[in-house]
C-alpha positions as CSV (number, residue, x, y, z in Angstrom):
1,X,-0.1,0.0,-0.1
2,X,2.5,2.3,0.7
3,X,4.8,2.1,-2.3
4,X,1.7,2.6,-4.3
5,X,1.0,5.7,-2.5
6,X,4.7,6.8,-3.0
7,X,4.6,5.2,-6.7
8,X,1.4,7.6,-7.2
9,X,2.7,10.7,-5.6
10,X,5.8,10.7,-8.1
11,X,3.8,10.4,-11.0
12,X,1.7,13.2,-9.8
13,X,4.9,15.6,-8.8
14,X,6.9,14.7,-12.3
15,X,3.3,14.9,-14.1
16,X,3.0,19.1,-12.7
17,X,6.4,19.9,-11.9
18,X,8.8,18.0,-14.0
19,X,11.1,21.6,-15.1
20,X,11.3,22.2,-11.5
21,X,12.1,19.0,-10.3
22,X,14.5,18.7,-13.2
23,X,16.2,21.8,-12.3
24,X,16.0,21.1,-8.7
25,X,17.8,18.3,-9.7
26,X,20.7,19.6,-12.0
27,X,20.9,22.8,-11.1
28,X,21.1,22.2,-7.0
29,X,20.5,18.6,-5.5
30,X,23.0,17.1,-7.9
31,X,25.7,19.6,-7.5
32,X,25.5,19.8,-3.4
33,X,25.8,15.9,-3.5
34,X,28.7,15.5,-5.7
35,X,30.8,18.4,-3.2
36,X,29.6,17.0,0.5
37,X,31.1,13.8,-1.7
38,X,34.2,14.9,-2.7
39,X,34.4,17.4,0.4
40,X,33.7,14.2,3.0
41,X,36.9,12.1,1.1
42,X,39.0,15.1,2.0
43,X,38.1,15.5,5.1
44,X,38.9,12.0,5.7
45,X,42.6,12.8,4.1
46,X,41.9,10.4,1.3
47,X,40.9,12.4,-1.9
48,X,39.7,10.9,-5.1
49,X,41.6,8.0,-6.8
50,X,43.7,9.4,-9.5
51,X,44.1,13.3,-7.8
52,X,47.7,12.6,-7.8
53,X,48.3,10.6,-11.3
54,X,46.4,13.3,-13.4
55,X,48.4,16.0,-11.8
56,X,51.3,14.0,-12.6
57,X,50.1,13.3,-16.5
58,X,49.8,16.9,-16.7
59,X,53.0,18.0,-15.6
60,X,54.8,15.3,-17.8
61,X,53.0,16.8,-21.0
62,X,53.6,20.6,-20.3
63,X,55.0,23.2,-23.1
64,X,56.1,26.1,-22.7
65,X,52.9,27.5,-24.6
66,X,51.1,25.7,-22.0
67,X,52.8,27.2,-19.3
68,X,52.2,30.6,-20.6
69,X,48.1,30.0,-20.9
70,X,48.2,28.8,-17.7
71,X,49.9,31.4,-16.2
72,X,47.8,34.4,-17.7
73,X,44.6,32.4,-16.6
74,X,45.8,32.6,-13.0
75,X,46.4,36.2,-13.4
76,X,42.6,36.5,-14.7
77,X,41.0,34.5,-12.1
78,X,43.4,36.3,-9.2
79,X,42.5,38.6,-6.9
80,X,42.3,42.1,-9.4
81,X,40.8,40.7,-12.9
82,X,37.8,38.7,-11.6
83,X,36.5,41.0,-9.1
84,X,37.2,44.4,-11.7
85,X,34.8,42.2,-13.9
86,X,32.2,41.3,-11.6
87,X,32.4,45.5,-10.1
88,X,32.2,46.3,-13.8
89,X,29.0,44.0,-14.2
90,X,27.4,45.0,-11.2
91,X,27.8,48.7,-11.7
92,X,26.1,48.6,-15.2
93,X,23.2,46.6,-13.7
94,X,22.9,49.5,-11.0
95,X,23.0,51.8,-13.7
96,X,20.2,50.3,-16.0
97,X,18.6,50.5,-12.6
98,X,18.1,46.7,-12.8
99,X,18.0,46.0,-8.8
100,X,17.0,43.1,-9.0
101,X,19.1,41.6,-11.2
102,X,22.0,43.2,-9.4
103,X,20.9,41.6,-6.3
104,X,21.2,38.3,-7.3
105,X,24.6,38.9,-9.3
106,X,26.5,39.9,-5.8
107,X,24.6,36.9,-3.9
108,X,25.5,34.6,-6.3
109,X,28.8,35.8,-7.4
110,X,29.7,36.9,-3.9
111,X,28.3,34.4,-2.0
112,X,30.2,31.9,-3.9
113,X,33.5,33.7,-2.9
114,X,32.2,33.4,0.7
115,X,31.6,29.9,0.8
116,X,34.6,29.0,-0.8
117,X,36.7,31.0,1.5
118,X,34.7,28.8,4.5
119,X,35.3,25.5,2.9
120,X,39.0,26.0,2.8
121,X,39.4,27.4,6.4
122,X,36.8,24.2,7.5
123,X,38.5,21.5,5.7
124,X,42.4,23.2,5.7
125,X,43.4,20.9,3.0
126,X,47.1,21.1,1.7
127,X,48.1,22.1,-1.6
128,X,49.8,19.3,-3.7
129,X,53.6,19.5,-3.4
130,X,54.3,17.0,-6.2
131,X,56.8,19.8,-8.0
132,X,57.9,23.6,-7.8
133,X,55.2,25.5,-9.4
134,X,55.2,28.2,-11.6
135,X,52.9,29.8,-9.9
136,X,52.7,28.8,-6.2
137,X,50.1,29.6,-3.5
138,X,49.5,29.3,-0.3
139,X,46.3,29.1,1.1
140,X,44.4,26.0,1.9
141,X,43.4,24.0,-1.6
142,X,40.4,22.7,-1.3
143,X,37.9,23.7,-3.3
144,X,39.5,25.2,-5.8
145,X,38.7,29.5,-5.9
146,X,39.9,30.0,-9.5
147,X,37.6,27.4,-10.8
148,X,34.6,28.1,-8.6
149,X,35.0,32.1,-9.1
150,X,35.0,31.4,-12.7
151,X,31.9,29.2,-13.0
152,X,29.9,31.6,-10.5
153,X,30.7,34.0,-12.4
154,X,29.9,32.4,-15.7
155,X,26.8,31.0,-14.5
156,X,25.4,34.0,-13.1
157,X,26.0,36.0,-16.6
158,X,24.2,32.8,-18.2
159,X,21.5,33.1,-16.1
160,X,21.0,37.0,-16.5
161,X,21.8,36.5,-20.4
162,X,19.2,33.9,-20.7
163,X,16.2,35.9,-22.1
164,X,18.5,37.4,-24.4
165,X,19.7,36.5,-27.8
166,X,23.0,36.1,-26.7
167,X,22.4,33.3,-24.0
168,X,24.2,30.7,-26.6
169,X,27.1,32.6,-26.7
170,X,27.2,33.2,-22.9
171,X,26.9,29.7,-22.0
172,X,29.4,28.7,-24.7
173,X,32.2,31.1,-23.7
174,X,31.4,31.2,-19.5
175,X,32.1,27.2,-19.9
176,X,35.0,27.2,-22.2
177,X,36.5,29.8,-19.8
178,X,35.1,27.5,-16.4
179,X,37.1,24.4,-17.7
180,X,40.2,26.3,-19.1
181,X,40.5,27.4,-15.4
182,X,40.3,24.3,-14.1
183,X,42.6,22.7,-16.3
184,X,44.8,25.9,-15.4
185,X,44.8,25.0,-11.7
186,X,45.6,21.6,-12.0
187,X,48.7,22.3,-14.5
188,X,50.3,24.4,-12.3
189,X,50.3,22.3,-9.3
190,X,48.4,24.1,-7.3
191,X,45.2,21.8,-7.1
192,X,44.0,18.4,-6.7
193,X,41.6,17.5,-9.6
194,X,38.9,17.0,-6.6
195,X,39.6,20.7,-5.8
196,X,38.8,21.7,-9.2
197,X,35.9,19.5,-9.1
198,X,34.5,21.1,-5.7
199,X,35.0,24.4,-6.9
200,X,32.8,23.9,-10.3
201,X,29.7,22.1,-8.7
202,X,29.9,24.2,-5.8
203,X,29.1,27.4,-7.8
204,X,26.8,25.5,-9.8
205,X,24.6,24.4,-6.9
206,X,25.1,28.0,-5.1
207,X,24.0,30.2,-8.3
208,X,21.5,27.4,-8.7
209,X,20.2,28.0,-5.3
210,X,20.6,32.1,-5.6
211,X,18.3,31.4,-8.8
212,X,15.6,29.6,-7.8
213,X,15.4,32.4,-4.7
214,X,14.8,35.2,-7.0
215,X,12.8,33.2,-10.3
216,X,9.7,32.2,-10.6
217,X,9.9,28.9,-9.5
218,X,10.7,30.2,-5.8
219,X,6.3,30.0,-6.6
220,X,6.2,26.6,-8.1
221,X,8.1,25.5,-5.1
222,X,4.9,26.9,-2.7
223,X,3.2,24.9,-5.6
224,X,5.2,22.1,-5.3
225,X,4.5,22.0,-1.3
226,X,0.8,22.6,-1.4
227,X,0.7,19.5,-4.0
228,X,2.4,17.3,-1.7
229,X,0.2,18.3,1.3
230,X,-3.1,17.9,-0.5
231,X,-1.9,14.7,-1.9
232,X,-0.8,13.4,1.5
233,X,-3.7,14.1,3.4
234,X,-5.9,12.9,0.8
235,X,-4.3,9.5,1.3
236,X,-4.5,9.7,5.1
237,X,-8.3,10.5,5.0
């Protein structure tokens, strides 16, 4: 009886809230499950299988050209250029009187940075020490701030530009930027692959959560709760 009721409940939600459920799974629940799993492995001082092997492979296949690209990405994702771009976008939104969009941008991008700092202090993972990096870092390793910041900025801009004709350009460039930033952190030997993965999915989960709060889907969540309550009260009656 219980399994039948549960199956009927699942079918009801899928029929009425398919888009919302997919958004929650791919943009919020799924990313945070991955982030927590990676954080658990790091907390237990294990990391992911292949963390070290992938870094060694990238180092063996290095070249002067890749060195130059990775160094440029390190500067671009550091404490000057990325905050400068974020500040310019925020100022543009305020000047255009897009206050709600500006608040979303501030919380999505700025909040991702705060979350990254908190996770670093909580887990205190040491940086890789497999070779002497050409761009050494001294802060904690998990999660990658460069990867998380790049993904959060790209995803937030993608959300803001989604109603426009430039959405696919924004998605393509943003995805490429985040992937290249993650590669550069591993190539330089200053982050494990698990650090980069956590940065990416943490950004998706955080920005996705902010999007749910600011978008019409917040109203859909209320309807989802009402449908859930109505269904189970009817089953009890």
